[in-house]
N, C-alpha and C positions, 0 to 999 in steps of 0.2 A: 396538413396530414401527411406523414412519410409514406412513400409508396414502399409495400413489403415483398419481398421476394422469397418463395419457398426455399427452405433448406432445413439440412437434416438436424443440427443442432439447435437449441434454444438460448441462444446466449445474450443477456441482458447488459445494456449497460448502464449503472445507476451514477446520475450526477445532480448537481444543482446550482442555478446562478449564485446564490449566498457564497459558494465556496470561490467565488471570482471577487466577493466583495473584500475577503480578507487579504491584506498586504502589508509589506514590512520596510516599504521604503521603496523608491523608483530603482536604486541600485540592487536590491536584494535579489539573491540568484531563486529564491523559492516565490514565483511570484504570479500573478494571475494569468499571465501570458502561457504558462504551461498548458493550463486547460484547452486555452483558445488554441494551441498548437495542435493539439492532441484532434480536438474537433474539425479543425480546418483538415489534416493530414487523412482523418476517416473519409469528409467526403471527397478530397482528392484520391485516394485510392479506390473509392466507389464499394466500400463494403459498410457504409453507414445505415443504406436499407436493410439490410441484412441481421441488423440488430436490435434488439428490443429497447428501445428508448424507456428509462424512466427516472421520475424524480427522487430525488433523498429526501425520506421525512427527516424530521429531528428527531434524534434520539430520546430514552426516556434517561433520567437520571439513575435509574436504577439499573440500567443497562450498564454505564459509564463506572458506577459505583462497586460494580464485581469487579473491577481491576483497577480503579484508583481510588483512593484515599477522601474524604469529604475535603480535607484541607486544599488537595489538587485540584480537585474541582472548583473550590471557590477562588484559588488563585488565578484561575483564567476566568471565571464568571464576573467575579467581585472588581475587577481590574480593567476592565475594555475601557478606553477612553470616551467623552462624549463625542457624537457626531458634528463636525466643523460645520458651519453653515457660512462661511466665506462666499460671496459671487465667485462662481465660476469654478469653484472646488468640485461640482459635480460628485459630491460625498466623498470625495477622498480627502483622508486623512491630512493634516499638516504636518509638517516636519517635527513639531513638537508635541501633536496628540497621539503618540507611541507610548506603550508600557513595556519595558525591555523585560522579560523576563529572565534571560541570559543573557550574553553577548550577541547572541546569533538569532532570540527568538523574541517576537515583539507582537503585543496585541494592536490592534486598531479598533473602531467601533464597532465592527464586523465581525472579530476572529472569534469571538464564541458561538456565536449564531454559526457560522461555517464549520467550527468543530463539532457542534453537533448534529450538521449535516453529514459530516465526514463520517462519524460514528456510527449515525442513522443509516448512511448508506449500505454500510458493511452489516449491520444486523438486518436491515432488510431484504439485503441478496441472502443471507443465511437462511433466512425464514421461506424465502421463494424457493431456494435450490432444497432445500430438505422437504418443504410441500410437495416438490414434484412440478411445481409452476414452471420452472426454466432449468436448463441442464447446468449452467454456471452464471457467472457474473463478473463482470471487471468495474470497480468502481474508481472514475476518473473525480477523484476526490485531492482535496486542500484544506487544510494543512493536512500533511503527512502524519505518522504516527508511532514508528518502531521505535524511534527515540524517547519517549515518552514513558518515563517511569512510573509505577505506582503511585511515588509519593510528590510527582513533580513533572512540570512539561520539560522539553528539552532539545536542542537540536533540531529547530523549524518545527517542533512538534507539541501538539496541545494533550490530545488524547491517543491512545494506541488502539487505533481502529481496528488492526486486525487481531489485536490480542481481548478486545470487546466481544468483535463477534466469535472469536473460539472461544472464548468462555460461556457466550449465550448458547451456542452449539452444546457445550458441557452442560450448563446447568439447567436451562429451561428446556433443550430438546432432548435431555439424556443421553445424549452419544459418548460411548465408551472411550473412544480412541480417536485422536484428531492429529493431522499433522502440518505442519507451518514451514514454507519453503521463503527463504529469504535470500534474494538475488541483489540487492542494493549493494554499491560500492561500497558501504559503510554498516559494519558490525550492527545488529538490530539490538541493541544492549537492554532497552527496555522492556523486548518482549522477552529476552531469556529470563530477565529478573521477574517478570511476571508469572513465569512456568517453571523456575529452577526448580530440579525434584518434583515437577508434578507428573507422575506416571503416564496418564493418560492423553500427554503433548508429547509429541516427538518436533523438535525443531531443528531443520536441517540449514545452513545459510554458508555461503562463501562470502569475503569481504578483503578489501585490500588491507594489507597490514604490515608496517606500523601506520597507522591512518588515524582519524577521527573516528570514534569518540575513544580509542586507545585501550579497548578490551576485548573480550571475546577469547584470550589466548591462554590464559592462567586459569588454571582449574574450571574450566567448564561445567555447566551441570551434567550430568548422567545423561539426561534424556537431549543434550543438545550436542549435534556434529557440527562443528566449525570448521572451516577449511580459511585458515588466513592465505592471503597472496600478495607477494609482492607486488610492487609496481610492475607495470608494462607486461604484466601476465596477459596472452592472449586467450582467444576462445579455445583453440585445441586442447591445450593444458585443462581449463575449466570443465569441457566434455570428459577428459578423463578420469579428472578428479570426483565428478559427479557421477559417473559410473562405477566407481570402484567405492567411494564412501557414501553418495546419498543414497541411491538407489537400494543396496542391500539395506539400509536402516531402516528406508521407508518401506519395504517387501516386509521386513520382518513385525513393523508397528500395526500393520494393516490398518491404515487410519480409518473410519468413516466417513471424513470429509478431510478436503484440503484447502488451505489457507495460505495464499500468496502474497508475502510482502515484495510489490513488483516495485523494485529501484532499477531504471535505467541509466543511473549515472556512472556504471562500470562501461560503457559505449567508450569507444574509442576518441570519440569526438568530444566528450564531456569534460569540459576543464575543472570541473571540480574532483575527480579523481584521476587515477592514471592506468587505469584497466585497460585492454583492446578487446572489449567485446563489439559485435557487430550485429546487426538485426536478424543474421541467420543463426545466429547463437541464442538468441532469446528464443526464437523459434523452436531452437532444438530441445532446449531445457523444458518450454512449455510442453514440449511433445511426450518426454518422459514424465513430467507428472500428470499428465491426463492419462497416460498407459497407467502408472499406479493408481489414479483414481477410479479408471473403468474396471479394473481387476478387485479393486478392495473397496471402492466408496461410493459404486452406484455413479460414478463420473462426476461426482460433487464435488466442485469449485468454487471458491469465492476469491476475486484477487482484487486486490487494493494498491492504486498508485503509492508510490512512496518517492524516490528522488527521480532525477531526469532533470540535466538543466540547459542542456543544448538542446533548442528547441526543435530544431529539425531531427535531431537525430532521436529525440524522445519521442514527437509525432510517429516517424518510422517505425522505431520499436513497439509502441503500443500496438502498431497495427499489424505489425508481425506477431504479436503476442496472440491478438484479437482473432487473428484471421485462421492459429491453430486452435484457439478455445472454440470457434464456430465452427471450425472443420470446414474452412473456406478453400482450402488447397486442395 
């Protein structure tokens, strides 16, 4: 039993051991070690006991089907390789037991279960926040989601966790307006495609450009505020652009709930991108999102892990994000 300490905000963290069982090879950057790094840093930072730890349930297919086609779901569900039983494998898939969905994205025997847990965490967190059981939540989940298109997985992503949660809030809970904040180094193309021209959803994002997946700048949807950034952009520039472009749009939209695609690969130590953010920048962005949520959305925020591949920077950045969500500073 974890020792709980009294605090003002109730911030839950959703995760599940199944999310560590999905892997795409020893050299793949989107690895189970990412979640372990977050867990370790939560303990080292001594904020672990301030969080309400919850296990992610399995998502219902109906929840996933509000965003993804039946063929997209079947592509993941029906192509997981069998578990290898070689002595000493400890349940890890051998090199020839992956099903590659694209050059960057593979399934192992546990990937479908992990993807259901990831989407299930986002949906369960949405339910709990709307019910008032918790104030906000962070989903420490993998696989990530914001590249997953309605018709197909893509870019390390199986199902679009944030899009599934946002659609759940709209269609199941009847919210009229939600916002999605995406600060991953890569453009959340799957999320933008899901909600293109959907007036109930405002998406604000920044991302390195030109960079994978090579979109987000030509004819963005009217409900998307995309900020492409050149390589080596630092936090002071990002803060100014967020202030000038994101915040007026968010206040004008008056979201009843905010969802965050929390990618930490724009950190200056992350080799998968070339932006220059640090932990203080992520804390500042989270403060701005919190202020909008408190003014318009009763403080309701669900944040889901996306990128972040330097393990030390990832753990430290998640701690900075969670300290603000839980008002621990």
